GUSE-906925 format. One record per residue: x negated, y, z negated of N, C-alpha, C, O, CB in turn. Coordinates in nm, 2 decimals, decimal comma, padded with zeros to 4 digits. Glycine has a CB too. Example, Ala and Ser with C-alpha at 12.3 -4.5 7.8 and 13.67 -1.06 7.14 Angstrom:
BEGIN
+--------+--------+--------+--------+--------+--------+--------+--------+--------+--------+--------+--------+--------+--------+--------+
|    nxx |    nyy |    nzz |   caxx |   cayy |   cazz |    cxx |    cyy |    czz |    oxx |    oyy |    ozz |   cbxx |   cbyy |   cbzz |
+--------+--------+--------+--------+--------+--------+--------+--------+--------+--------+--------+--------+--------+--------+--------+
| -01,32 | -00,57 | -00,78 | -01,23 | -00,45 | -00,78 | -01,32 | -00,33 | -00,78 | -01,42 | -00,33 | -00,85 | -01,13 | -00,45 | -00,90 |
| -01,28 | -00,22 | -00,71 | -01,37 | -00,11 | -00,71 | -01,29 |  00,00 | -00,79 | -01,34 |  00,11 | -00,80 | -01,41 | -00,06 | -00,57 |
+--------+--------+--------+--------+--------+--------+--------+--------+--------+--------+--------+--------+--------+--------+--------+
***
This chain:
BEGIN
+--------+--------+--------+--------+--------+--------+--------+--------+--------+--------+--------+--------+--------+--------+--------+
|    nxx |    nyy |    nzz |   caxx |   cayy |   cazz |    cxx |    cyy |    czz |    oxx |    oyy |    ozz |   cbxx |   cbyy |   cbzz |
+--------+--------+--------+--------+--------+--------+--------+--------+--------+--------+--------+--------+--------+--------+--------+
| -00,71 |  01,74 |  04,11 | -00,67 |  01,61 |  04,05 | -00,52 |  01,62 |  04,03 | -00,47 |  01,72 |  03,96 | -00,74 |  01,58 |  03,92 |
| -00,44 |  01,53 |  04,08 | -00,29 |  01,54 |  04,06 | -00,25 |  01,48 |  03,93 | -00,33 |  01,42 |  03,86 | -00,22 |  01,47 |  04,18 |
| -00,13 |  01,49 |  03,90 | -00,07 |  01,44 |  03,77 | -00,09 |  01,30 |  03,75 | -00,14 |  01,26 |  03,64 |  00,07 |  01,48 |  03,76 |
| -00,07 |  01,21 |  03,85 | -00,08 |  01,07 |  03,83 | -00,22 |  01,03 |  03,80 | -00,25 |  00,94 |  03,72 | -00,03 |  00,99 |  03,96 |
| -00,32 |  01,09 |  03,87 | -00,46 |  01,07 |  03,84 | -00,50 |  01,10 |  03,70 | -00,57 |  01,03 |  03,63 | -00,55 |  01,14 |  03,94 |
| -00,45 |  01,22 |  03,66 | -00,48 |  01,26 |  03,52 | -00,42 |  01,17 |  03,42 | -00,48 |  01,14 |  03,31 | -00,43 |  01,41 |  03,49 |
| -00,30 |  01,12 |  03,44 | -00,23 |  01,03 |  03,36 | -00,30 |  00,90 |  03,35 | -00,32 |  00,84 |  03,24 | -00,09 |  01,01 |  03,40 |
| -00,35 |  00,85 |  03,46 | -00,43 |  00,72 |  03,46 | -00,56 |  00,74 |  03,39 | -00,60 |  00,65 |  03,31 | -00,46 |  00,68 |  03,61 |
| -00,62 |  00,85 |  03,41 | -00,75 |  00,88 |  03,34 | -00,73 |  00,89 |  03,19 | -00,80 |  00,83 |  03,11 | -00,81 |  01,01 |  03,39 |
| -00,62 |  00,96 |  03,14 | -00,59 |  00,97 |  03,00 | -00,56 |  00,83 |  02,94 | -00,61 |  00,80 |  02,83 | -00,47 |  01,06 |  02,98 |
| -00,49 |  00,75 |  03,01 | -00,45 |  00,62 |  02,96 | -00,57 |  00,53 |  02,95 | -00,58 |  00,45 |  02,86 | -00,35 |  00,55 |  03,06 |
| -00,67 |  00,54 |  03,04 | -00,79 |  00,46 |  03,04 | -00,88 |  00,50 |  02,93 | -00,96 |  00,42 |  02,88 | -00,86 |  00,46 |  03,17 |
| -00,87 |  00,62 |  02,89 | -00,97 |  00,67 |  02,78 | -00,90 |  00,67 |  02,64 | -00,97 |  00,70 |  02,54 | -01,01 |  00,82 |  02,81 |
| -00,78 |  00,63 |  02,63 | -00,71 |  00,63 |  02,50 | -00,71 |  00,49 |  02,45 | -00,69 |  00,39 |  02,52 | -00,56 |  00,68 |  02,52 |
| -00,75 |  00,48 |  02,32 | -00,75 |  00,34 |  02,26 | -00,61 |  00,30 |  02,24 | -00,52 |  00,37 |  02,21 | -00,83 |  00,34 |  02,13 |
| -00,59 |  00,17 |  02,25 | -00,46 |  00,11 |  02,24 | -00,43 |  00,08 |  02,09 | -00,51 |  00,03 |  02,01 | -00,45 | -00,03 |  02,31 |
| -00,31 |  00,12 |  02,05 | -00,26 |  00,10 |  01,91 | -00,18 | -00,03 |  01,91 | -00,08 | -00,04 |  01,98 | -00,18 |  00,22 |  01,86 |
| -00,22 | -00,12 |  01,84 | -00,15 | -00,25 |  01,83 | -00,07 | -00,25 |  01,70 | -00,11 | -00,19 |  01,60 | -00,25 | -00,37 |  01,84 |
|  00,03 | -00,33 |  01,70 |  00,12 | -00,34 |  01,58 |  00,08 | -00,45 |  01,48 |  00,16 | -00,50 |  01,41 |  00,26 | -00,36 |  01,62 |
| -00,05 | -00,49 |  01,48 | -00,09 | -00,59 |  01,38 | -00,16 | -00,52 |  01,26 | -00,21 | -00,41 |  01,27 | -00,19 | -00,69 |  01,45 |
| -00,16 | -00,60 |  01,15 | -00,23 | -00,54 |  01,03 | -00,33 | -00,64 |  00,99 | -00,35 | -00,66 |  00,87 | -00,12 | -00,52 |  00,92 |
| -00,40 | -00,70 |  01,08 | -00,51 | -00,80 |  01,05 | -00,62 | -00,74 |  00,96 | -00,68 | -00,81 |  00,88 | -00,57 | -00,86 |  01,18 |
| -00,64 | -00,61 |  00,97 | -00,74 | -00,54 |  00,89 | -00,70 | -00,53 |  00,75 | -00,79 | -00,51 |  00,66 | -00,78 | -00,41 |  00,95 |
| -00,57 | -00,54 |  00,72 | -00,53 | -00,53 |  00,58 | -00,53 | -00,67 |  00,52 | -00,44 | -00,75 |  00,54 | -00,38 | -00,47 |  00,58 |
| -00,63 | -00,69 |  00,44 | -00,65 | -00,82 |  00,37 | -00,62 | -00,80 |  00,22 | -00,71 | -00,76 |  00,15 | -00,79 | -00,88 |  00,40 |
| -00,51 | -00,83 |  00,18 | -00,47 | -00,82 |  00,04 | -00,49 | -00,95 | -00,03 | -00,43 | -01,05 |  00,00 | -00,32 | -00,76 |  00,02 |
| -00,58 | -00,95 | -00,13 | -00,60 | -01,08 | -00,20 | -00,48 | -01,12 | -00,29 | -00,40 | -01,03 | -00,33 | -00,72 | -01,07 | -00,29 |
| -00,46 | -01,24 | -00,31 | -00,35 | -01,29 | -00,40 | -00,38 | -01,24 | -00,54 | -00,50 | -01,23 | -00,58 | -00,34 | -01,45 | -00,40 |
| -00,28 | -01,20 | -00,62 | -00,31 | -01,15 | -00,75 | -00,36 | -01,26 | -00,84 | -00,31 | -01,38 | -00,84 | -00,18 | -01,09 | -00,81 |
| -00,46 | -01,23 | -00,92 | -00,52 | -01,32 | -01,02 | -00,46 | -01,28 | -01,15 | -00,50 | -01,19 | -01,22 | -00,68 | -01,31 | -01,02 |
| -00,36 | -01,36 | -01,19 | -00,28 | -01,33 | -01,31 | -00,30 | -01,43 | -01,42 | -00,31 | -01,55 | -01,39 | -00,13 | -01,32 | -01,27 |
| -00,30 | -01,38 | -01,54 | -00,31 | -01,47 | -01,65 | -00,23 | -01,41 | -01,77 | -00,21 | -01,29 | -01,77 | -00,46 | -01,50 | -01,70 |
| -00,18 | -01,50 | -01,86 | -00,10 | -01,45 | -01,97 | -00,19 | -01,44 | -02,09 | -00,27 | -01,52 | -02,12 |  00,01 | -01,55 | -02,00 |
| -00,17 | -01,33 | -02,17 | -00,23 | -01,31 | -02,30 | -00,12 | -01,28 | -02,39 | -00,08 | -01,16 | -02,41 | -00,34 | -01,19 | -02,29 |
| -00,06 | -01,38 | -02,46 |  00,05 | -01,36 | -02,55 |  00,17 | -01,31 | -02,47 |  00,22 | -01,38 | -02,37 |  00,02 | -01,26 | -02,66 |
|  00,22 | -01,20 | -02,50 |  00,34 | -01,14 | -02,43 |  00,30 | -01,04 | -02,33 |  00,38 | -00,95 | -02,29 |  00,43 | -01,07 | -02,53 |
|  00,17 | -01,04 | -02,28 |  00,12 | -00,95 | -02,18 |  00,07 | -01,03 | -02,06 |  00,00 | -01,13 | -02,07 |  00,01 | -00,86 | -02,24 |
|  00,10 | -00,97 | -01,94 |  00,05 | -01,03 | -01,82 | -00,07 | -00,94 | -01,77 | -00,06 | -00,82 | -01,76 |  00,16 | -01,04 | -01,71 |
| -00,18 | -01,01 | -01,75 | -00,30 | -00,94 | -01,71 | -00,33 | -00,97 | -01,56 | -00,34 | -01,08 | -01,52 | -00,42 | -00,98 | -01,80 |
| -00,34 | -00,86 | -01,48 | -00,38 | -00,87 | -01,34 | -00,53 | -00,85 | -01,33 | -00,57 | -00,73 | -01,33 | -00,29 | -00,78 | -01,25 |
| -00,60 | -00,96 | -01,33 | -00,75 | -00,95 | -01,34 | -00,81 | -00,87 | -01,22 | -00,91 | -00,80 | -01,24 | -00,81 | -01,09 | -01,34 |
| -00,76 | -00,89 | -01,10 | -00,82 | -00,83 | -00,98 | -00,74 | -00,70 | -00,94 | -00,73 | -00,67 | -00,82 | -00,82 | -00,93 | -00,86 |
| -00,69 | -00,63 | -01,03 | -00,61 | -00,51 | -01,01 | -00,69 | -00,40 | -00,93 | -00,64 | -00,34 | -00,84 | -00,55 | -00,45 | -01,13 |
| -00,81 | -00,38 | -00,98 | -00,89 | -00,28 | -00,91 | -00,93 | -00,32 | -00,77 | -00,93 | -00,23 | -00,68 | -01,02 | -00,25 | -00,99 |
| -00,95 | -00,44 | -00,74 | -00,98 | -00,49 | -00,61 | -00,85 | -00,47 | -00,52 | -00,87 | -00,43 | -00,41 | -01,01 | -00,64 | -00,61 |
| -00,73 | -00,50 | -00,58 | -00,61 | -00,47 | -00,50 | -00,60 | -00,33 | -00,46 | -00,57 | -00,30 | -00,35 | -00,49 | -00,52 | -00,59 |
| -00,63 | -00,24 | -00,56 | -00,62 | -00,09 | -00,53 | -00,72 | -00,05 | -00,42 | -00,69 |  00,03 | -00,33 | -00,64 | -00,01 | -00,66 |
| -00,84 | -00,11 | -00,43 | -00,94 | -00,08 | -00,33 | -00,90 | -00,12 | -00,19 | -00,92 | -00,05 | -00,10 | -01,08 | -00,14 | -00,37 |
| -00,85 | -00,24 | -00,18 | -00,81 | -00,30 | -00,05 | -00,69 | -00,22 |  00,01 | -00,69 | -00,20 |  00,13 | -00,77 | -00,44 | -00,06 |
| -00,60 | -00,17 | -00,08 | -00,49 | -00,10 | -00,03 | -00,52 |  00,05 | -00,01 | -00,45 |  00,12 |  00,06 | -00,37 | -00,11 | -00,13 |
| -00,63 |  00,09 | -00,06 | -00,67 |  00,24 | -00,05 | -00,58 |  00,33 | -00,13 | -00,55 |  00,44 | -00,08 | -00,67 |  00,27 |  00,10 |
| -00,53 |  00,28 | -00,24 | -00,44 |  00,36 | -00,32 | -00,50 |  00,38 | -00,47 | -00,58 |  00,30 | -00,51 | -00,30 |  00,30 | -00,33 |
| -00,45 |  00,48 | -00,53 | -00,49 |  00,51 | -00,67 | -00,43 |  00,41 | -00,76 | -00,31 |  00,37 | -00,75 | -00,45 |  00,65 | -00,71 |
| -00,51 |  00,36 | -00,86 | -00,46 |  00,26 | -00,95 | -00,34 |  00,30 | -01,03 | -00,25 |  00,22 | -01,06 | -00,57 |  00,22 | -01,05 |
| -00,33 |  00,43 | -01,07 | -00,22 |  00,48 | -01,14 | -00,09 |  00,47 | -01,06 |  00,02 |  00,44 | -01,11 | -00,24 |  00,62 | -01,19 |
| -00,10 |  00,50 | -00,93 |  00,02 |  00,49 | -00,84 |  00,07 |  00,35 | -00,83 |  00,19 |  00,32 | -00,84 | -00,01 |  00,55 | -00,70 |
| -00,02 |  00,25 | -00,81 |  00,02 |  00,11 | -00,80 |  00,08 |  00,06 | -00,93 |  00,17 | -00,01 | -00,93 | -00,10 |  00,02 | -00,76 |
|  00,01 |  00,10 | -01,05 |  00,07 |  00,06 | -01,18 |  00,21 |  00,11 | -01,20 |  00,29 |  00,04 | -01,25 | -00,03 |  00,10 | -01,29 |
|  00,23 |  00,24 | -01,17 |  00,36 |  00,30 | -01,18 |  00,47 |  00,22 | -01,10 |  00,58 |  00,20 | -01,14 |  00,36 |  00,45 | -01,14 |
|  00,43 |  00,18 | -00,98 |  00,52 |  00,10 | -00,90 |  00,55 | -00,04 | -00,96 |  00,66 | -00,08 | -00,97 |  00,46 |  00,08 | -00,76 |
|  00,44 | -00,10 | -01,01 |  00,46 | -00,23 | -01,08 |  00,56 | -00,21 | -01,20 |  00,65 | -00,29 | -01,22 |  00,32 | -00,28 | -01,14 |
|  00,54 | -00,11 | -01,28 |  00,63 | -00,09 | -01,39 |  00,77 | -00,07 | -01,35 |  00,86 | -00,13 | -01,42 |  00,58 |  00,04 | -01,47 |
|  00,80 |  00,00 | -01,24 |  00,93 |  00,02 | -01,20 |  00,99 | -00,11 | -01,14 |  01,10 | -00,15 | -01,16 |  00,94 |  00,13 | -01,09 |
|  00,90 | -00,18 | -01,06 |  00,94 | -00,30 | -00,99 |  00,98 | -00,41 | -01,09 |  01,08 | -00,48 | -01,07 |  00,83 | -00,35 | -00,90 |
|  00,91 | -00,43 | -01,20 |  00,94 | -00,54 | -01,29 |  01,01 | -00,49 | -01,42 |  01,05 | -00,57 | -01,50 |  00,81 | -00,61 | -01,33 |
|  01,03 | -00,36 | -01,43 |  01,11 | -00,30 | -01,54 |  01,04 | -00,31 | -01,67 |  01,11 | -00,35 | -01,77 |  01,24 | -00,37 | -01,54 |
|  00,91 | -00,28 | -01,68 |  00,85 | -00,28 | -01,81 |  00,74 | -00,18 | -01,81 |  00,72 | -00,10 | -01,72 |  00,79 | -00,42 | -01,84 |
|  00,66 | -00,17 | -01,92 |  00,55 | -00,08 | -01,93 |  00,42 | -00,15 | -01,91 |  00,41 | -00,27 | -01,91 |  00,55 | -00,01 | -02,07 |
|  00,31 | -00,07 | -01,89 |  00,18 | -00,13 | -01,87 |  00,08 | -00,02 | -01,88 |  00,11 |  00,10 | -01,88 |  00,18 | -00,21 | -01,74 |
| -00,05 | -00,07 | -01,87 | -00,16 |  00,03 | -01,87 | -00,28 | -00,04 | -01,80 | -00,28 | -00,16 | -01,78 | -00,20 |  00,08 | -02,01 |
| -00,38 |  00,04 | -01,77 | -00,50 | -00,01 | -01,71 | -00,61 |  00,00 | -01,82 | -00,63 |  00,10 | -01,88 | -00,55 |  00,08 | -01,58 |
| -00,67 | -00,12 | -01,84 | -00,77 | -00,13 | -01,95 | -00,90 | -00,07 | -01,90 | -00,92 | -00,04 | -01,78 | -00,78 | -00,27 | -02,00 |
| -01,00 | -00,07 | -01,99 | -01,13 | -00,02 | -01,96 | -01,21 | -00,10 | -01,85 | -01,30 | -00,05 | -01,79 | -01,22 | -00,01 | -02,08 |
| -01,17 | -00,22 | -01,83 | -01,23 | -00,30 | -01,72 | -01,16 | -00,29 | -01,59 | -01,20 | -00,36 | -01,49 | -01,23 | -00,45 | -01,77 |
| -01,05 | -00,21 | -01,58 | -00,98 | -00,19 | -01,45 | -00,88 | -00,29 | -01,43 | -00,82 | -00,30 | -01,31 | -01,08 | -00,19 | -01,34 |
| -00,84 | -00,37 | -01,53 | -00,73 | -00,47 | -01,51 | -00,60 | -00,40 | -01,55 | -00,60 | -00,32 | -01,64 | -00,76 | -00,59 | -01,60 |
| -00,49 | -00,45 | -01,49 | -00,36 | -00,40 | -01,53 | -00,31 | -00,49 | -01,63 | -00,31 | -00,62 | -01,62 | -00,26 | -00,40 | -01,40 |
| -00,26 | -00,44 | -01,74 | -00,20 | -00,51 | -01,85 | -00,05 | -00,47 | -01,86 | -00,02 | -00,36 | -01,89 | -00,27 | -00,48 | -01,99 |
|  00,04 | -00,57 | -01,82 |  00,18 | -00,54 | -01,81 |  00,25 | -00,62 | -01,91 |  00,24 | -00,74 | -01,93 |  00,23 | -00,58 | -01,67 |
|  00,34 | -00,54 | -01,99 |  00,41 | -00,61 | -02,10 |  00,52 | -00,70 | -02,04 |  00,60 | -00,66 | -01,96 |  00,48 | -00,50 | -02,19 |
|  00,51 | -00,83 | -02,09 |  00,60 | -00,93 | -02,05 |  00,53 | -01,04 | -01,97 |  00,41 | -01,03 | -01,94 |  00,71 | -00,87 | -01,96 |
|  00,60 | -01,15 | -01,95 |  00,54 | -01,27 | -01,89 |  00,59 | -01,27 | -01,74 |  00,71 | -01,29 | -01,71 |  00,58 | -01,40 | -01,96 |
|  00,50 | -01,25 | -01,65 |  00,53 | -01,25 | -01,51 |  00,43 | -01,34 | -01,44 |  00,31 | -01,33 | -01,46 |  00,52 | -01,11 | -01,45 |
|  00,48 | -01,43 | -01,35 |  00,39 | -01,52 | -01,28 |  00,33 | -01,45 | -01,16 |  00,37 | -01,34 | -01,12 |  00,46 | -01,65 | -01,24 |
|  00,23 | -01,52 | -01,10 |  00,16 | -01,46 | -00,98 |  00,26 | -01,44 | -00,86 |  00,24 | -01,34 | -00,79 |  00,05 | -01,56 | -00,94 |
|  00,36 | -01,52 | -00,85 |  00,46 | -01,50 | -00,75 |  00,53 | -01,37 | -00,76 |  00,56 | -01,30 | -00,66 |  00,56 | -01,62 | -00,74 |
|  00,57 | -01,34 | -00,88 |  00,65 | -01,21 | -00,91 |  00,56 | -01,09 | -00,88 |  00,60 | -00,99 | -00,82 |  00,70 | -01,21 | -01,05 |
|  00,43 | -01,10 | -00,93 |  00,34 | -00,99 | -00,90 |  00,31 | -00,98 | -00,75 |  00,30 | -00,87 | -00,70 |  00,21 | -01,01 | -00,99 |
|  00,30 | -01,09 | -00,69 |  00,27 | -01,09 | -00,54 |  00,39 | -01,03 | -00,47 |  00,36 | -00,96 | -00,37 |  00,25 | -01,24 | -00,49 |
|  00,51 | -01,06 | -00,51 |  00,63 | -00,99 | -00,45 |  00,62 | -00,84 | -00,46 |  00,66 | -00,77 | -00,37 |  00,76 | -01,05 | -00,51 |
|  00,58 | -00,80 | -00,58 |  00,57 | -00,65 | -00,61 |  00,47 | -00,59 | -00,52 |  00,48 | -00,48 | -00,47 |  00,54 | -00,63 | -00,76 |
|  00,35 | -00,66 | -00,50 |  00,25 | -00,61 | -00,42 |  00,30 | -00,60 | -00,27 |  00,27 | -00,50 | -00,20 |  00,12 | -00,70 | -00,42 |
|  00,37 | -00,70 | -00,23 |  00,42 | -00,70 | -00,09 |  00,52 | -00,58 | -00,07 |  00,52 | -00,51 |  00,03 |  00,49 | -00,83 | -00,06 |
|  00,60 | -00,56 | -00,17 |  00,70 | -00,45 | -00,16 |  00,62 | -00,31 | -00,16 |  00,66 | -00,22 | -00,09 |  00,80 | -00,45 | -00,28 |
|  00,51 | -00,30 | -00,24 |  00,43 | -00,18 | -00,24 |  00,37 | -00,16 | -00,10 |  00,37 | -00,05 | -00,05 |  00,32 | -00,19 | -00,35 |
|  00,31 | -00,26 | -00,04 |  00,25 | -00,25 |  00,09 |  00,35 | -00,20 |  00,19 |  00,33 | -00,12 |  00,27 |  00,19 | -00,39 |  00,13 |
|  00,47 | -00,26 |  00,19 |  00,58 | -00,22 |  00,28 |  00,62 | -00,08 |  00,27 |  00,65 | -00,01 |  00,36 |  00,70 | -00,31 |  00,27 |
|  00,63 | -00,03 |  00,14 |  00,68 |  00,10 |  00,12 |  00,57 |  00,21 |  00,12 |  00,60 |  00,33 |  00,15 |  00,75 |  00,11 | -00,01 |
|  00,45 |  00,18 |  00,08 |  00,35 |  00,28 |  00,05 |  00,22 |  00,26 |  00,13 |  00,13 |  00,35 |  00,11 |  00,32 |  00,29 | -00,09 |
|  00,20 |  00,16 |  00,21 |  00,08 |  00,14 |  00,28 |  00,10 |  00,12 |  00,43 |  00,03 |  00,19 |  00,51 |  00,01 |  00,01 |  00,22 |
|  00,18 |  00,03 |  00,47 |  00,20 |  00,00 |  00,61 |  00,29 |  00,11 |  00,68 |  00,39 |  00,14 |  00,62 |  00,26 | -00,14 |  00,63 |
|  00,25 |  00,15 |  00,79 |  00,33 |  00,25 |  00,87 |  00,46 |  00,19 |  00,92 |  00,45 |  00,08 |  00,97 |  00,25 |  00,31 |  00,99 |
|  00,57 |  00,26 |  00,90 |  00,70 |  00,20 |  00,94 |  00,71 |  00,21 |  01,09 |  00,80 |  00,14 |  01,15 |  00,81 |  00,28 |  00,88 |
|  00,63 |  00,28 |  01,16 |  00,64 |  00,30 |  01,31 |  00,55 |  00,20 |  01,38 |  00,60 |  00,12 |  01,47 |  00,61 |  00,44 |  01,35 |
|  00,42 |  00,19 |  01,35 |  00,33 |  00,11 |  01,42 |  00,29 | -00,01 |  01,34 |  00,23 | -00,11 |  01,40 |  00,21 |  00,19 |  01,46 |
|  00,31 | -00,02 |  01,21 |  00,28 | -00,13 |  01,13 |  00,13 | -00,14 |  01,09 |  00,09 | -00,24 |  01,02 |  00,31 | -00,26 |  01,21 |
|  00,06 | -00,04 |  01,12 | -00,09 | -00,04 |  01,08 | -00,10 |  00,01 |  00,94 | -00,02 |  00,09 |  00,89 | -00,17 |  00,04 |  01,18 |
| -00,21 | -00,03 |  00,87 | -00,23 |  00,02 |  00,73 | -00,31 |  00,15 |  00,72 | -00,36 |  00,19 |  00,62 | -00,31 | -00,09 |  00,66 |
| -00,33 |  00,22 |  00,84 | -00,42 |  00,34 |  00,84 | -00,33 |  00,46 |  00,80 | -00,31 |  00,55 |  00,88 | -00,47 |  00,36 |  00,98 |
| -00,29 |  00,46 |  00,67 | -00,21 |  00,56 |  00,62 | -00,27 |  00,63 |  00,50 | -00,36 |  00,58 |  00,43 | -00,07 |  00,51 |  00,59 |
| -00,21 |  00,74 |  00,46 | -00,24 |  00,81 |  00,34 | -00,12 |  00,87 |  00,28 | -00,02 |  00,91 |  00,36 | -00,35 |  00,92 |  00,36 |
| -00,11 |  00,89 |  00,15 |  00,00 |  00,95 |  00,08 | -00,03 |  01,09 |  00,07 | -00,13 |  01,13 |  00,02 |  00,03 |  00,88 | -00,05 |
|  00,07 |  01,18 |  00,10 |  00,06 |  01,32 |  00,08 |  00,19 |  01,37 |  00,01 |  00,30 |  01,32 |  00,03 |  00,04 |  01,39 |  00,22 |
|  00,17 |  01,48 | -00,06 |  00,29 |  01,55 | -00,13 |  00,33 |  01,66 | -00,04 |  00,24 |  01,75 |  00,00 |  00,26 |  01,59 | -00,27 |
|  00,46 |  01,67 |  00,00 |  00,51 |  01,78 |  00,07 |  00,64 |  01,83 |  00,01 |  00,74 |  01,75 |  00,00 |  00,54 |  01,74 |  00,22 |
|  00,64 |  01,95 | -00,05 |  00,75 |  02,00 | -00,12 |  00,80 |  01,91 | -00,23 |  00,93 |  01,89 | -00,24 |  00,87 |  02,03 | -00,02 |
|  00,71 |  01,85 | -00,30 |  00,75 |  01,76 | -00,41 |  00,79 |  01,62 | -00,37 |  00,83 |  01,54 | -00,46 |  00,86 |  01,83 | -00,49 |
|  00,78 |  01,59 | -00,24 |  00,82 |  01,46 | -00,20 |  00,69 |  01,39 | -00,14 |  00,61 |  01,45 | -00,07 |  00,93 |  01,47 | -00,08 |
|  00,68 |  01,26 | -00,18 |  00,56 |  01,18 | -00,13 |  00,59 |  01,13 |  00,01 |  00,70 |  01,07 |  00,04 |  00,53 |  01,06 | -00,22 |
|  00,50 |  01,16 |  00,10 |  00,52 |  01,13 |  00,24 |  00,41 |  01,03 |  00,28 |  00,29 |  01,06 |  00,25 |  00,52 |  01,25 |  00,33 |
|  00,44 |  00,93 |  00,36 |  00,34 |  00,84 |  00,41 |  00,30 |  00,89 |  00,55 |  00,39 |  00,89 |  00,64 |  00,39 |  00,69 |  00,42 |
|  00,18 |  00,93 |  00,57 |  00,13 |  00,98 |  00,70 |  00,04 |  00,88 |  00,76 | -00,06 |  00,84 |  00,70 |  00,06 |  01,12 |  00,69 |
|  00,07 |  00,84 |  00,89 | -00,01 |  00,74 |  00,96 | -00,12 |  00,81 |  01,04 | -00,10 |  00,90 |  01,12 |  00,07 |  00,65 |  01,05 |
| -00,25 |  00,77 |  01,02 | -00,36 |  00,83 |  01,09 | -00,38 |  00,76 |  01,22 | -00,45 |  00,81 |  01,31 | -00,49 |  00,82 |  01,01 |
| -00,31 |  00,65 |  01,25 | -00,33 |  00,58 |  01,38 | -00,23 |  00,64 |  01,48 | -00,27 |  00,67 |  01,59 | -00,30 |  00,43 |  01,36 |
| -00,10 |  00,65 |  01,45 |  00,00 |  00,70 |  01,54 |  00,05 |  00,84 |  01,52 |  00,12 |  00,89 |  01,60 |  00,11 |  00,60 |  01,55 |
|  00,02 |  00,89 |  01,40 |  00,07 |  01,03 |  01,37 |  00,21 |  01,03 |  01,30 |  00,25 |  01,14 |  01,27 |  00,07 |  01,11 |  01,49 |
|  00,27 |  00,92 |  01,29 |  00,40 |  00,92 |  01,23 |  00,40 |  00,96 |  01,08 |  00,30 |  00,94 |  01,02 |  00,47 |  00,79 |  01,25 |
|  00,51 |  01,01 |  01,03 |  00,52 |  01,04 |  00,89 |  00,66 |  01,00 |  00,85 |  00,76 |  01,01 |  00,92 |  00,49 |  01,19 |  00,86 |
|  00,67 |  00,94 |  00,73 |  00,79 |  00,90 |  00,68 |  00,80 |  00,91 |  00,53 |  00,69 |  00,91 |  00,46 |  00,82 |  00,75 |  00,72 |
|  00,92 |  00,93 |  00,48 |  00,94 |  00,94 |  00,33 |  00,91 |  00,81 |  00,27 |  00,95 |  00,70 |  00,33 |  01,08 |  01,00 |  00,30 |
|  00,85 |  00,80 |  00,15 |  00,83 |  00,68 |  00,08 |  00,95 |  00,65 |  00,00 |  01,04 |  00,74 | -00,02 |  00,70 |  00,69 | -00,01 |
|  00,96 |  00,53 | -00,05 |  01,08 |  00,50 | -00,15 |  01,08 |  00,59 | -00,26 |  00,97 |  00,65 | -00,30 |  01,07 |  00,35 | -00,19 |
|  01,19 |  00,61 | -00,32 |  01,21 |  00,70 | -00,44 |  01,11 |  00,66 | -00,55 |  01,09 |  00,54 | -00,58 |  01,35 |  00,70 | -00,49 |
|  01,05 |  00,76 | -00,61 |  00,96 |  00,73 | -00,72 |  01,02 |  00,77 | -00,86 |  00,95 |  00,82 | -00,95 |  00,83 |  00,80 | -00,70 |
|  01,15 |  00,76 | -00,87 |  01,22 |  00,80 | -01,00 |  01,17 |  00,72 | -01,11 |  01,22 |  00,74 | -01,23 |  01,36 |  00,79 | -00,98 |
+--------+--------+--------+--------+--------+--------+--------+--------+--------+--------+--------+--------+--------+--------+--------+
***
């Protein structure tokens, strides 16, 4: 078998990686106000869909909106301050871009790994790895 035949065979047996993220279905945040606290009712669902730990997403929210927060016993995020669904949605979009979607192929098939104290986004679809935004 010559090289061209082997290349054709390999190409026919390899699944195609597309740059779409149709499988990533992130629900709109369900936000309500309780006095001076914003409650994200579907926070646990968001974490499940993104495949990320709730504490990591909450830390990102806190940095993104510049306030404190915690996860209550029901799995809801309680963030100090009044933030509308649009602001929380923008934060979720920024999180997906920085910590979920692969910067090379655009697929959500990624996982976060620590390497030498740095969080790295590793894509299971294309094999790319990239540094995540600073977590200071």
